[in-house]
N, C-alpha and C positions, 0 to 999 in steps of 0.2 A: 650171240645177241650183242648189239652194240647201239650207242646212241646214233640216230639217223644224222648223216652229214648235211642234209639239206631238208627243207620243211616238205613233208608229204602230206598226202591224204591219209587220215586215220581210218585203218580198216574196220574199226569198230563203230564210230559214229559218223564217218565220212567226212568229217570237218577237215579243214585245213587252217591250222592256227599257227601264226607267226611267233606267238608269244609263249608257246608250249614247247618242251622238248617232246621227241618221238623216239620210242624204241623199235629199232629194226631186229625183228626175230630171226631174220635169214631164212625165213619160210615162205613158201611161195603158195598161193591160191588164187583161184579164178574169181576175182571181184568184179563190180561193176565198172562201166566207163563213166566218169564224172567230167563236169564242164571244166575246161581249162581256162582260168582267168585271164591267162596272158595270151592265148591263141584259141578262140572259139571254135576254129574249124579243125582243131587237133585235140580231141577229148583225151583225158588222162584215165589210163586203166589202172585199177587198183588191183594189183597182181603180186604184191609183197605184203607179207604181214608186219606192217608197221603200225603201231599203236601210240596215241598221244597220252601224255602223262595223266590227264584227268580220268580217261578211260581205264587206264591201268590202276589208278588208286581206287576207283569205284569197283573194279574187279577184285582188287585186293582185299576191300572191306567184306566181300563175300565170304572169304575164308578166313577172316579174323585179323588180317593185317592192318596195322595203323600206320599212319604218317610219321616218320622217323623224327621230323622236327618237333612235333607235339611231345613224343615221348622223351626227347633229349632234353627239352625244356623242364619237363615234370622231373626227371632224373637230376638236373642241376638244381632245382629248387629243393629236392629232398635232400640232396648232398649238402646244401647250404644249411639246412635245418639241423642234419646231424652234426655238422661242424659247430653250429651255435650251441647245441646240447651238449656236445663233448666238451667244449671251452667252459661252460657252466659246471659240469661235473668235475672237471680238473681244478677249477677255481674253487669249489666247495671242498674238493679233497685236500688241497693245500690249506684251507681255513681250518678242517679238522686237524691236519697235522700241526698247524700252529697251536690250537686249543690244546691238544694232546702234549705238547711240550710245556705249555703254560701250567697244565694241571700236574704234570710231572715235577715241575719246579716247586709249585706250591705245597705238593703233598709228599714229595720225595719218593713216590711210588712209581714204578715203571708201567705204563699202559701197554698192554698187549692186544694188537689188532688181529683180527681174523686172518688165516693163512694165505687166503686167496684174495685176489683184486675183485672189484665188481666186474660183472659181465662186460660192461660197455668199454672198461678200461683194458680188460684182458685181450680183447680182440684188436686193439689199437696197436698194442706192442709187437 
């Protein structure tokens, strides 16, 4: 398989789209003869399995595939939210440490924290 080097007719919808990429599956089939826009006396045969990106996306949806750009955007948004929450956790952890030191100075007693870090911090290290 590879991206078709020139615009072909789609073997699925039979459209010829200049604005879409087409995937050449390097497979042959006996498709119909379609009108040749450049030479009406010489019809174009659809003899190769070349599919336009829209038809491929629609076929992919049938088996649960999603458009990668949508998923990338969602992933970036979730990553930004995690970063923001992690910064808040770290800032609060620093504030707690400051308060512990203050209490230790005022009371003269050492404050002992639990032995483990919170799960969100443990996964970052």
